[in-house]
PyMOL Python script that loads the backbone (N, CA, C, O; Angstrom):
from pymol import cmd

cmd.read_pdbstr("""\
ATOM      1  N   UNK A   1      18.376 -26.506   6.489  1.00  0.00           N
ATOM      2  CA  UNK A   1      19.404 -26.720   5.483  1.00  0.00           C
ATOM      3  C   UNK A   1      20.732 -26.260   6.096  1.00  0.00           C
ATOM      4  O   UNK A   1      20.845 -25.123   6.553  1.00  0.00           O
ATOM      5  N   UNK A   2      21.704 -27.121   6.103  1.00  0.00           N
ATOM      6  CA  UNK A   2      23.002 -26.743   6.676  1.00  0.00           C
ATOM      7  C   UNK A   2      23.675 -25.638   5.867  1.00  0.00           C
ATOM      8  O   UNK A   2      23.546 -25.564   4.645  1.00  0.00           O
ATOM      9  N   UNK A   3      24.387 -24.795   6.576  1.00  0.00           N
ATOM     10  CA  UNK A   3      25.048 -23.662   5.931  1.00  0.00           C
ATOM     11  C   UNK A   3      26.123 -24.124   4.948  1.00  0.00           C
ATOM     12  O   UNK A   3      26.446 -23.405   4.002  1.00  0.00           O
ATOM     13  N   UNK A   4      26.685 -25.329   5.165  1.00  0.00           N
ATOM     14  CA  UNK A   4      27.711 -25.838   4.246  1.00  0.00           C
ATOM     15  C   UNK A   4      27.155 -26.003   2.833  1.00  0.00           C
ATOM     16  O   UNK A   4      27.854 -25.739   1.855  1.00  0.00           O
ATOM     17  N   UNK A   5      25.897 -26.439   2.723  1.00  0.00           N
ATOM     18  CA  UNK A   5      25.284 -26.592   1.397  1.00  0.00           C
ATOM     19  C   UNK A   5      25.131 -25.232   0.723  1.00  0.00           C
ATOM     20  O   UNK A   5      25.334 -25.098  -0.483  1.00  0.00           O
ATOM     21  N   UNK A   6      24.777 -24.244   1.502  1.00  0.00           N
ATOM     22  CA  UNK A   6      24.627 -22.898   0.942  1.00  0.00           C
ATOM     23  C   UNK A   6      25.977 -22.386   0.468  1.00  0.00           C
ATOM     24  O   UNK A   6      26.074 -21.797  -0.608  1.00  0.00           O
ATOM     25  N   UNK A   7      27.007 -22.602   1.253  1.00  0.00           N
ATOM     26  CA  UNK A   7      28.355 -22.150   0.876  1.00  0.00           C
ATOM     27  C   UNK A   7      28.810 -22.867  -0.388  1.00  0.00           C
ATOM     28  O   UNK A   7      29.421 -22.247  -1.258  1.00  0.00           O
ATOM     29  N   UNK A   8      28.523 -24.160  -0.507  1.00  0.00           N
ATOM     30  CA  UNK A   8      28.891 -24.905  -1.717  1.00  0.00           C
ATOM     31  C   UNK A   8      28.219 -24.299  -2.943  1.00  0.00           C
ATOM     32  O   UNK A   8      28.851 -24.136  -3.987  1.00  0.00           O
ATOM     33  N   UNK A   9      26.956 -23.970  -2.818  1.00  0.00           N
ATOM     34  CA  UNK A   9      26.241 -23.354  -3.935  1.00  0.00           C
ATOM     35  C   UNK A   9      26.838 -21.993  -4.275  1.00  0.00           C
ATOM     36  O   UNK A   9      26.984 -21.648  -5.448  1.00  0.00           O
ATOM     37  N   UNK A  10      27.180 -21.229  -3.254  1.00  0.00           N
ATOM     38  CA  UNK A  10      27.768 -19.904  -3.489  1.00  0.00           C
ATOM     39  C   UNK A  10      29.083 -20.009  -4.253  1.00  0.00           C
ATOM     40  O   UNK A  10      29.388 -19.158  -5.088  1.00  0.00           O
ATOM     41  N   UNK A  11      29.852 -21.038  -3.972  1.00  0.00           N
ATOM     42  CA  UNK A  11      31.141 -21.211  -4.641  1.00  0.00           C
ATOM     43  C   UNK A  11      30.981 -21.499  -6.130  1.00  0.00           C
ATOM     44  O   UNK A  11      31.920 -21.301  -6.901  1.00  0.00           O
ATOM     45  N   UNK A  12      29.817 -21.959  -6.538  1.00  0.00           N
ATOM     46  CA  UNK A  12      29.562 -22.269  -7.946  1.00  0.00           C
ATOM     47  C   UNK A  12      29.034 -21.073  -8.733  1.00  0.00           C
ATOM     48  O   UNK A  12      28.881 -21.153  -9.952  1.00  0.00           O
ATOM     49  N   UNK A  13      28.758 -19.986  -8.059  1.00  0.00           N
ATOM     50  CA  UNK A  13      28.201 -18.805  -8.725  1.00  0.00           C
ATOM     51  C   UNK A  13      29.342 -17.976  -9.303  1.00  0.00           C
ATOM     52  O   UNK A  13      30.347 -17.749  -8.628  1.00  0.00           O
ATOM     53  N   UNK A  14      29.195 -17.522 -10.554  1.00  0.00           N
ATOM     54  CA  UNK A  14      30.249 -16.694 -11.161  1.00  0.00           C
ATOM     55  C   UNK A  14      30.496 -15.411 -10.349  1.00  0.00           C
ATOM     56  O   UNK A  14      29.572 -14.827  -9.782  1.00  0.00           O
ATOM     57  N   UNK A  15      31.740 -15.003 -10.314  1.00  0.00           N
ATOM     58  CA  UNK A  15      32.167 -13.833  -9.532  1.00  0.00           C
ATOM     59  C   UNK A  15      31.368 -12.576  -9.879  1.00  0.00           C
ATOM     60  O   UNK A  15      31.034 -11.789  -8.993  1.00  0.00           O
ATOM     61  N   UNK A  16      31.061 -12.387 -11.163  1.00  0.00           N
ATOM     62  CA  UNK A  16      30.361 -11.160 -11.568  1.00  0.00           C
ATOM     63  C   UNK A  16      28.889 -11.146 -11.150  1.00  0.00           C
ATOM     64  O   UNK A  16      28.226 -10.118 -11.288  1.00  0.00           O
ATOM     65  N   UNK A  17      28.372 -12.252 -10.648  1.00  0.00           N
ATOM     66  CA  UNK A  17      26.976 -12.311 -10.185  1.00  0.00           C
ATOM     67  C   UNK A  17      26.859 -12.231  -8.661  1.00  0.00           C
ATOM     68  O   UNK A  17      25.748 -12.169  -8.135  1.00  0.00           O
ATOM     69  N   UNK A  18      27.974 -12.231  -7.954  1.00  0.00           N
ATOM     70  CA  UNK A  18      27.927 -12.253  -6.496  1.00  0.00           C
ATOM     71  C   UNK A  18      27.337 -10.978  -5.898  1.00  0.00           C
ATOM     72  O   UNK A  18      26.676 -11.036  -4.861  1.00  0.00           O
ATOM     73  N   UNK A  19      27.562  -9.842  -6.525  1.00  0.00           N
ATOM     74  CA  UNK A  19      26.993  -8.593  -6.004  1.00  0.00           C
ATOM     75  C   UNK A  19      25.465  -8.654  -6.043  1.00  0.00           C
ATOM     76  O   UNK A  19      24.805  -8.221  -5.098  1.00  0.00           O
ATOM     77  N   UNK A  20      24.906  -9.181  -7.118  1.00  0.00           N
ATOM     78  CA  UNK A  20      23.447  -9.320  -7.212  1.00  0.00           C
ATOM     79  C   UNK A  20      22.923 -10.269  -6.138  1.00  0.00           C
ATOM     80  O   UNK A  20      21.898 -10.009  -5.508  1.00  0.00           O
ATOM     81  N   UNK A  21      23.636 -11.360  -5.943  1.00  0.00           N
ATOM     82  CA  UNK A  21      23.222 -12.329  -4.939  1.00  0.00           C
ATOM     83  C   UNK A  21      23.311 -11.734  -3.534  1.00  0.00           C
ATOM     84  O   UNK A  21      22.442 -11.968  -2.694  1.00  0.00           O
ATOM     85  N   UNK A  22      24.363 -10.970  -3.292  1.00  0.00           N
ATOM     86  CA  UNK A  22      24.492 -10.315  -1.988  1.00  0.00           C
ATOM     87  C   UNK A  22      23.289  -9.405  -1.729  1.00  0.00           C
ATOM     88  O   UNK A  22      22.704  -9.437  -0.647  1.00  0.00           O
ATOM     89  N   UNK A  23      22.926  -8.599  -2.721  1.00  0.00           N
ATOM     90  CA  UNK A  23      21.774  -7.702  -2.558  1.00  0.00           C
ATOM     91  C   UNK A  23      20.506  -8.497  -2.249  1.00  0.00           C
ATOM     92  O   UNK A  23      19.727  -8.122  -1.373  1.00  0.00           O
ATOM     93  N   UNK A  24      20.310  -9.588  -2.969  1.00  0.00           N
ATOM     94  CA  UNK A  24      19.136 -10.427  -2.748  1.00  0.00           C
ATOM     95  C   UNK A  24      19.098 -10.954  -1.314  1.00  0.00           C
ATOM     96  O   UNK A  24      18.074 -10.857  -0.638  1.00  0.00           O
ATOM     97  N   UNK A  25      20.207 -11.507  -0.860  1.00  0.00           N
ATOM     98  CA  UNK A  25      20.267 -12.064   0.494  1.00  0.00           C
ATOM     99  C   UNK A  25      20.108 -10.965   1.535  1.00  0.00           C
ATOM    100  O   UNK A  25      19.377 -11.125   2.512  1.00  0.00           O
ATOM    101  N   UNK A  26      20.790  -9.859   1.321  1.00  0.00           N
ATOM    102  CA  UNK A  26      20.752  -8.748   2.282  1.00  0.00           C
ATOM    103  C   UNK A  26      19.328  -8.215   2.453  1.00  0.00           C
ATOM    104  O   UNK A  26      18.848  -8.073   3.578  1.00  0.00           O
ATOM    105  N   UNK A  27      18.661  -7.926   1.349  1.00  0.00           N
ATOM    106  CA  UNK A  27      17.313  -7.367   1.451  1.00  0.00           C
ATOM    107  C   UNK A  27      16.294  -8.410   1.909  1.00  0.00           C
ATOM    108  O   UNK A  27      15.292  -8.058   2.532  1.00  0.00           O
ATOM    109  N   UNK A  28      16.531  -9.665   1.614  1.00  0.00           N
ATOM    110  CA  UNK A  28      15.678 -10.731   2.137  1.00  0.00           C
ATOM    111  C   UNK A  28      15.776 -10.769   3.658  1.00  0.00           C
ATOM    112  O   UNK A  28      14.762 -10.866   4.349  1.00  0.00           O
ATOM    113  N   UNK A  29      16.999 -10.692   4.174  1.00  0.00           N
ATOM    114  CA  UNK A  29      17.202 -10.707   5.621  1.00  0.00           C
ATOM    115  C   UNK A  29      16.566  -9.492   6.273  1.00  0.00           C
ATOM    116  O   UNK A  29      15.948  -9.606   7.332  1.00  0.00           O
ATOM    117  N   UNK A  30      16.713  -8.326   5.646  1.00  0.00           N
ATOM    118  CA  UNK A  30      16.079  -7.127   6.196  1.00  0.00           C
ATOM    119  C   UNK A  30      14.563  -7.277   6.224  1.00  0.00           C
ATOM    120  O   UNK A  30      13.912  -6.842   7.174  1.00  0.00           O
ATOM    121  N   UNK A  31      14.010  -7.881   5.205  1.00  0.00           N
ATOM    122  CA  UNK A  31      12.572  -8.113   5.159  1.00  0.00           C
ATOM    123  C   UNK A  31      12.106  -9.026   6.280  1.00  0.00           C
ATOM    124  O   UNK A  31      11.020  -8.841   6.828  1.00  0.00           O
ATOM    125  N   UNK A  32      12.925 -10.011   6.621  1.00  0.00           N
ATOM    126  CA  UNK A  32      12.571 -10.904   7.725  1.00  0.00           C
ATOM    127  C   UNK A  32      12.503 -10.146   9.037  1.00  0.00           C
ATOM    128  O   UNK A  32      11.612 -10.385   9.852  1.00  0.00           O
ATOM    129  N   UNK A  33      13.441  -9.232   9.246  1.00  0.00           N
ATOM    130  CA  UNK A  33      13.420  -8.472  10.501  1.00  0.00           C
ATOM    131  C   UNK A  33      12.251  -7.492  10.526  1.00  0.00           C
ATOM    132  O   UNK A  33      11.756  -7.159  11.603  1.00  0.00           O
ATOM    133  N   UNK A  34      11.802  -7.025   9.364  1.00  0.00           N
ATOM    134  CA  UNK A  34      10.660  -6.108   9.301  1.00  0.00           C
ATOM    135  C   UNK A  34       9.353  -6.824   9.621  1.00  0.00           C
ATOM    136  O   UNK A  34       8.426  -6.205  10.143  1.00  0.00           O
ATOM    137  N   UNK A  35       9.264  -8.113   9.319  1.00  0.00           N
ATOM    138  CA  UNK A  35       8.037  -8.868   9.580  1.00  0.00           C
ATOM    139  C   UNK A  35       7.664  -8.824  11.053  1.00  0.00           C
ATOM    140  O   UNK A  35       6.482  -8.812  11.398  1.00  0.00           O
ATOM    141  N   UNK A  36       8.657  -8.802  11.913  1.00  0.00           N
ATOM    142  CA  UNK A  36       8.398  -8.822  13.350  1.00  0.00           C
ATOM    143  C   UNK A  36       8.010  -7.456  13.888  1.00  0.00           C
ATOM    144  O   UNK A  36       7.462  -7.359  14.986  1.00  0.00           O
ATOM    145  N   UNK A  37       8.283  -6.399  13.134  1.00  0.00           N
ATOM    146  CA  UNK A  37       7.997  -5.052  13.607  1.00  0.00           C
ATOM    147  C   UNK A  37       6.814  -4.415  12.906  1.00  0.00           C
ATOM    148  O   UNK A  37       6.536  -3.240  13.143  1.00  0.00           O
ATOM    149  N   UNK A  38       6.112  -5.133  12.060  1.00  0.00           N
ATOM    150  CA  UNK A  38       4.985  -4.567  11.328  1.00  0.00           C
ATOM    151  C   UNK A  38       3.860  -4.208  12.295  1.00  0.00           C
ATOM    152  O   UNK A  38       3.578  -4.970  13.220  1.00  0.00           O
ATOM    153  N   UNK A  39       3.221  -3.066  12.098  1.00  0.00           N
ATOM    154  CA  UNK A  39       2.053  -2.753  12.928  1.00  0.00           C
ATOM    155  C   UNK A  39       0.913  -3.714  12.594  1.00  0.00           C
ATOM    156  O   UNK A  39       0.917  -4.360  11.546  1.00  0.00           O
ATOM    157  N   UNK A  40      -0.033  -3.794  13.474  1.00  0.00           N
ATOM    158  CA  UNK A  40      -1.175  -4.674  13.245  1.00  0.00           C
ATOM    159  C   UNK A  40      -1.951  -4.239  12.013  1.00  0.00           C
ATOM    160  O   UNK A  40      -2.111  -3.047  11.751  1.00  0.00           O
ATOM    161  N   UNK A  41      -2.425  -5.209  11.270  1.00  0.00           N
ATOM    162  CA  UNK A  41      -3.260  -4.911  10.107  1.00  0.00           C
ATOM    163  C   UNK A  41      -4.610  -4.405  10.590  1.00  0.00           C
ATOM    164  O   UNK A  41      -4.996  -4.640  11.735  1.00  0.00           O
ATOM    165  N   UNK A  42      -5.312  -3.720   9.727  1.00  0.00           N
ATOM    166  CA  UNK A  42      -6.618  -3.163  10.079  1.00  0.00           C
ATOM    167  C   UNK A  42      -7.550  -4.266  10.572  1.00  0.00           C
ATOM    168  O   UNK A  42      -8.325  -4.051  11.504  1.00  0.00           O
ATOM    169  N   UNK A  43      -7.480  -5.429   9.962  1.00  0.00           N
ATOM    170  CA  UNK A  43      -8.369  -6.521  10.358  1.00  0.00           C
ATOM    171  C   UNK A  43      -8.032  -7.065  11.751  1.00  0.00           C
ATOM    172  O   UNK A  43      -8.869  -7.717  12.375  1.00  0.00           O
ATOM    173  N   UNK A  44      -6.822  -6.805  12.241  1.00  0.00           N
ATOM    174  CA  UNK A  44      -6.423  -7.296  13.552  1.00  0.00           C
ATOM    175  C   UNK A  44      -6.767  -6.318  14.675  1.00  0.00           C
ATOM    176  O   UNK A  44      -6.692  -6.675  15.851  1.00  0.00           O
ATOM    177  N   UNK A  45      -7.135  -5.115  14.328  1.00  0.00           N
ATOM    178  CA  UNK A  45      -7.522  -4.111  15.301  1.00  0.00           C
ATOM    179  C   UNK A  45      -9.035  -4.226  15.484  1.00  0.00           C
ATOM    180  O   UNK A  45      -9.690  -4.952  14.736  1.00  0.00           O
ATOM    181  N   UNK A  46      -9.587  -3.536  16.446  1.00  0.00           N
ATOM    182  CA  UNK A  46     -11.030  -3.632  16.667  1.00  0.00           C
ATOM    183  C   UNK A  46     -11.804  -3.189  15.425  1.00  0.00           C
ATOM    184  O   UNK A  46     -11.425  -2.215  14.776  1.00  0.00           O
ATOM    185  N   UNK A  47     -12.883  -3.896  15.093  1.00  0.00           N
ATOM    186  CA  UNK A  47     -13.653  -3.541  13.892  1.00  0.00           C
ATOM    187  C   UNK A  47     -14.297  -2.166  14.018  1.00  0.00           C
ATOM    188  O   UNK A  47     -14.658  -1.733  15.112  1.00  0.00           O
ATOM    189  N   UNK A  48     -14.431  -1.500  12.903  1.00  0.00           N
ATOM    190  CA  UNK A  48     -14.990  -0.154  12.856  1.00  0.00           C
ATOM    191  C   UNK A  48     -16.456  -0.232  12.472  1.00  0.00           C
ATOM    192  O   UNK A  48     -16.841  -1.039  11.625  1.00  0.00           O
ATOM    193  N   UNK A  49     -17.264   0.595  13.087  1.00  0.00           N
ATOM    194  CA  UNK A  49     -18.682   0.657  12.755  1.00  0.00           C
ATOM    195  C   UNK A  49     -18.838   1.328  11.399  1.00  0.00           C
ATOM    196  O   UNK A  49     -18.263   2.394  11.181  1.00  0.00           O
ATOM    197  N   UNK A  50     -19.601   0.735  10.475  1.00  0.00           N
ATOM    198  CA  UNK A  50     -19.782   1.358   9.166  1.00  0.00           C
ATOM    199  C   UNK A  50     -20.492   2.707   9.287  1.00  0.00           C
ATOM    200  O   UNK A  50     -21.260   2.939  10.221  1.00  0.00           O
ATOM    201  N   UNK A  51     -20.224   3.573   8.343  1.00  0.00           N
ATOM    202  CA  UNK A  51     -20.880   4.880   8.313  1.00  0.00           C
ATOM    203  C   UNK A  51     -19.892   5.999   8.556  1.00  0.00           C
ATOM    204  O   UNK A  51     -18.684   5.777   8.626  1.00  0.00           O
ATOM    205  N   UNK A  52     -20.415   7.191   8.683  1.00  0.00           N
ATOM    206  CA  UNK A  52     -19.573   8.363   8.896  1.00  0.00           C
ATOM    207  C   UNK A  52     -19.077   8.413  10.329  1.00  0.00           C
ATOM    208  O   UNK A  52     -19.783   8.029  11.261  1.00  0.00           O
ATOM    209  N   UNK A  53     -17.865   8.887  10.488  1.00  0.00           N
ATOM    210  CA  UNK A  53     -17.354   9.122  11.829  1.00  0.00           C
ATOM    211  C   UNK A  53     -17.895  10.453  12.315  1.00  0.00           C
ATOM    212  O   UNK A  53     -17.905  11.430  11.566  1.00  0.00           O
ATOM    213  N   UNK A  54     -18.327  10.500  13.515  1.00  0.00           N
ATOM    214  CA  UNK A  54     -18.903  11.725  14.062  1.00  0.00           C
ATOM    215  C   UNK A  54     -17.856  12.833  14.074  1.00  0.00           C
ATOM    216  O   UNK A  54     -16.706  12.621  14.458  1.00  0.00           O
ATOM    217  N   UNK A  55     -18.283  14.023  13.642  1.00  0.00           N
ATOM    218  CA  UNK A  55     -17.401  15.178  13.684  1.00  0.00           C
ATOM    219  C   UNK A  55     -16.391  15.269  12.562  1.00  0.00           C
ATOM    220  O   UNK A  55     -15.562  16.179  12.575  1.00  0.00           O
ATOM    221  N   UNK A  56     -16.420  14.378  11.599  1.00  0.00           N
ATOM    222  CA  UNK A  56     -15.429  14.392  10.537  1.00  0.00           C
ATOM    223  C   UNK A  56     -15.800  15.327   9.389  1.00  0.00           C
ATOM    224  O   UNK A  56     -14.911  15.894   8.753  1.00  0.00           O
ATOM    225  N   UNK A  57     -17.074  15.499   9.113  1.00  0.00           N
ATOM    226  CA  UNK A  57     -17.502  16.338   7.999  1.00  0.00           C
ATOM    227  C   UNK A  57     -18.316  17.508   8.531  1.00  0.00           C
ATOM    228  O   UNK A  57     -19.179  17.350   9.395  1.00  0.00           O
ATOM    229  N   UNK A  58     -18.020  18.674   7.998  1.00  0.00           N
ATOM    230  CA  UNK A  58     -18.791  19.843   8.393  1.00  0.00           C
ATOM    231  C   UNK A  58     -20.167  19.831   7.753  1.00  0.00           C
ATOM    232  O   UNK A  58     -20.415  19.088   6.803  1.00  0.00           O
ATOM    233  N   UNK A  59     -21.060  20.658   8.277  1.00  0.00           N
ATOM    234  CA  UNK A  59     -22.420  20.728   7.734  1.00  0.00           C
ATOM    235  C   UNK A  59     -22.429  21.183   6.279  1.00  0.00           C
ATOM    236  O   UNK A  59     -23.326  20.809   5.523  1.00  0.00           O
ATOM    237  N   UNK A  60     -21.440  21.988   5.873  1.00  0.00           N
ATOM    238  CA  UNK A  60     -21.389  22.491   4.500  1.00  0.00           C
ATOM    239  C   UNK A  60     -21.269  21.349   3.489  1.00  0.00           C
ATOM    240  O   UNK A  60     -21.676  21.498   2.337  1.00  0.00           O
ATOM    241  N   UNK A  61     -20.726  20.233   3.906  1.00  0.00           N
ATOM    242  CA  UNK A  61     -20.589  19.095   3.004  1.00  0.00           C
ATOM    243  C   UNK A  61     -21.951  18.623   2.504  1.00  0.00           C
ATOM    244  O   UNK A  61     -22.077  18.198   1.355  1.00  0.00           O
ATOM    245  N   UNK A  62     -22.962  18.694   3.352  1.00  0.00           N
ATOM    246  CA  UNK A  62     -24.281  18.179   3.016  1.00  0.00           C
ATOM    247  C   UNK A  62     -25.185  19.213   2.356  1.00  0.00           C
ATOM    248  O   UNK A  62     -26.295  18.883   1.940  1.00  0.00           O
ATOM    249  N   UNK A  63     -24.732  20.446   2.254  1.00  0.00           N
ATOM    250  CA  UNK A  63     -25.541  21.481   1.609  1.00  0.00           C
ATOM    251  C   UNK A  63     -25.465  21.311   0.102  1.00  0.00           C
ATOM    252  O   UNK A  63     -24.419  20.912  -0.411  1.00  0.00           O
ATOM    253  N   UNK A  64     -26.547  21.604  -0.631  1.00  0.00           N
ATOM    254  CA  UNK A  64     -26.504  21.468  -2.095  1.00  0.00           C
ATOM    255  C   UNK A  64     -25.535  22.481  -2.703  1.00  0.00           C
ATOM    256  O   UNK A  64     -25.314  23.561  -2.156  1.00  0.00           O
ATOM    257  N   UNK A  65     -24.971  22.108  -3.834  1.00  0.00           N
ATOM    258  CA  UNK A  65     -24.075  23.018  -4.546  1.00  0.00           C
ATOM    259  C   UNK A  65     -24.871  24.181  -5.123  1.00  0.00           C
ATOM    260  O   UNK A  65     -26.043  24.026  -5.464  1.00  0.00           O
ATOM    261  N   UNK A  66     -24.239  25.339  -5.231  1.00  0.00           N
ATOM    262  CA  UNK A  66     -24.913  26.433  -5.937  1.00  0.00           C
ATOM    263  C   UNK A  66     -25.175  26.003  -7.380  1.00  0.00           C
ATOM    264  O   UNK A  66     -24.401  25.235  -7.951  1.00  0.00           O
ATOM    265  N   UNK A  67     -26.241  26.488  -7.956  1.00  0.00           N
ATOM    266  CA  UNK A  67     -26.645  26.043  -9.288  1.00  0.00           C
ATOM    267  C   UNK A  67     -25.558  26.275 -10.334  1.00  0.00           C
ATOM    268  O   UNK A  67     -25.382  25.440 -11.221  1.00  0.00           O
ATOM    269  N   UNK A  68     -24.820  27.389 -10.256  1.00  0.00           N
ATOM    270  CA  UNK A  68     -23.789  27.641 -11.270  1.00  0.00           C
ATOM    271  C   UNK A  68     -22.667  26.606 -11.189  1.00  0.00           C
ATOM    272  O   UNK A  68     -22.109  26.239 -12.223  1.00  0.00           O
ATOM    273  N   UNK A  69     -22.321  26.128  -9.999  1.00  0.00           N
ATOM    274  CA  UNK A  69     -21.308  25.081  -9.879  1.00  0.00           C
ATOM    275  C   UNK A  69     -21.831  23.767 -10.441  1.00  0.00           C
ATOM    276  O   UNK A  69     -21.099  23.035 -11.107  1.00  0.00           O
ATOM    277  N   UNK A  70     -23.081  23.473 -10.175  1.00  0.00           N
ATOM    278  CA  UNK A  70     -23.669  22.231 -10.642  1.00  0.00           C
ATOM    279  C   UNK A  70     -23.734  22.207 -12.166  1.00  0.00           C
ATOM    280  O   UNK A  70     -23.386  21.201 -12.784  1.00  0.00           O
ATOM    281  N   UNK A  71     -24.170  23.294 -12.769  1.00  0.00           N
ATOM    282  CA  UNK A  71     -24.325  23.329 -14.224  1.00  0.00           C
ATOM    283  C   UNK A  71     -22.994  23.350 -14.956  1.00  0.00           C
ATOM    284  O   UNK A  71     -22.936  22.975 -16.127  1.00  0.00           O
ATOM    285  N   UNK A  72     -21.923  23.779 -14.298  1.00  0.00           N
ATOM    286  CA  UNK A  72     -20.633  23.844 -14.980  1.00  0.00           C
ATOM    287  C   UNK A  72     -19.787  22.592 -14.753  1.00  0.00           C
ATOM    288  O   UNK A  72     -18.668  22.514 -15.261  1.00  0.00           O
ATOM    289  N   UNK A  73     -20.294  21.615 -14.005  1.00  0.00           N
ATOM    290  CA  UNK A  73     -19.492  20.414 -13.764  1.00  0.00           C
ATOM    291  C   UNK A  73     -19.432  19.570 -15.039  1.00  0.00           C
ATOM    292  O   UNK A  73     -20.406  19.516 -15.789  1.00  0.00           O
ATOM    293  N   UNK A  74     -18.292  18.909 -15.291  1.00  0.00           N
ATOM    294  CA  UNK A  74     -18.131  18.103 -16.519  1.00  0.00           C
ATOM    295  C   UNK A  74     -19.161  16.984 -16.637  1.00  0.00           C
ATOM    296  O   UNK A  74     -19.604  16.685 -17.747  1.00  0.00           O
ATOM    297  N   UNK A  75     -19.554  16.363 -15.539  1.00  0.00           N
ATOM    298  CA  UNK A  75     -20.523  15.263 -15.639  1.00  0.00           C
ATOM    299  C   UNK A  75     -21.898  15.778 -16.028  1.00  0.00           C
ATOM    300  O   UNK A  75     -22.636  15.090 -16.734  1.00  0.00           O
ATOM    301  N   UNK A  76     -22.255  16.979 -15.579  1.00  0.00           N
ATOM    302  CA  UNK A  76     -23.542  17.554 -15.958  1.00  0.00           C
ATOM    303  C   UNK A  76     -23.552  17.857 -17.446  1.00  0.00           C
ATOM    304  O   UNK A  76     -24.556  17.629 -18.121  1.00  0.00           O
ATOM    305  N   UNK A  77     -22.442  18.368 -17.963  1.00  0.00           N
ATOM    306  CA  UNK A  77     -22.360  18.670 -19.397  1.00  0.00           C
ATOM    307  C   UNK A  77     -22.526  17.400 -20.218  1.00  0.00           C
ATOM    308  O   UNK A  77     -23.186  17.409 -21.256  1.00  0.00           O
ATOM    309  N   UNK A  78     -21.930  16.314 -19.756  1.00  0.00           N
ATOM    310  CA  UNK A  78     -22.056  15.054 -20.482  1.00  0.00           C
ATOM    311  C   UNK A  78     -23.493  14.556 -20.464  1.00  0.00           C
ATOM    312  O   UNK A  78     -23.995  14.072 -21.478  1.00  0.00           O
ATOM    313  N   UNK A  79     -24.155  14.670 -19.327  1.00  0.00           N
ATOM    314  CA  UNK A  79     -25.524  14.160 -19.255  1.00  0.00           C
ATOM    315  C   UNK A  79     -26.486  15.020 -20.065  1.00  0.00           C
ATOM    316  O   UNK A  79     -27.531  14.528 -20.492  1.00  0.00           O
ATOM    317  N   UNK A  80     -26.159  16.297 -20.290  1.00  0.00           N
ATOM    318  CA  UNK A  80     -27.048  17.160 -21.066  1.00  0.00           C
ATOM    319  C   UNK A  80     -26.884  16.939 -22.564  1.00  0.00           C
ATOM    320  O   UNK A  80     -27.696  17.434 -23.346  1.00  0.00           O
ATOM    321  N   UNK A  81     -25.850  16.205 -22.985  1.00  0.00           N
ATOM    322  CA  UNK A  81     -25.644  15.948 -24.412  1.00  0.00           C
ATOM    323  C   UNK A  81     -26.658  14.953 -24.961  1.00  0.00           C
ATOM    324  O   UNK A  81     -26.875  14.900 -26.171  1.00  0.00           O
ATOM    325  N   UNK A  82     -27.270  14.180 -24.106  1.00  0.00           N
ATOM    326  CA  UNK A  82     -28.223  13.150 -24.561  1.00  0.00           C
ATOM    327  C   UNK A  82     -29.463  13.730 -25.180  1.00  0.00           C
ATOM    328  O   UNK A  82     -30.347  12.985 -25.604  1.00  0.00           O
TER     329      UNK A  82
END
""", "prot")
cmd.dss("prot")
cmd.show_as("cartoon", "prot")
cmd.util.cbc("prot")
cmd.orient("prot")
């Protein structure tokens, strides 16, 4: 689209709306420049093996909760109402 057509359209826009239009054009242009600098999406990087990552969770994570913590949890209280 030739720039002359864009300028013609701009000349038809009321003066009090030009600031809004400027913001729209400005941020649109900034968005275009950001598209080229975006990091690769997760799907574009090497696929990850499902499951836990080694070394991420300590052994304490897999230990059972002490009984007093288990009995005082809100979900346990709800299940005991039945």
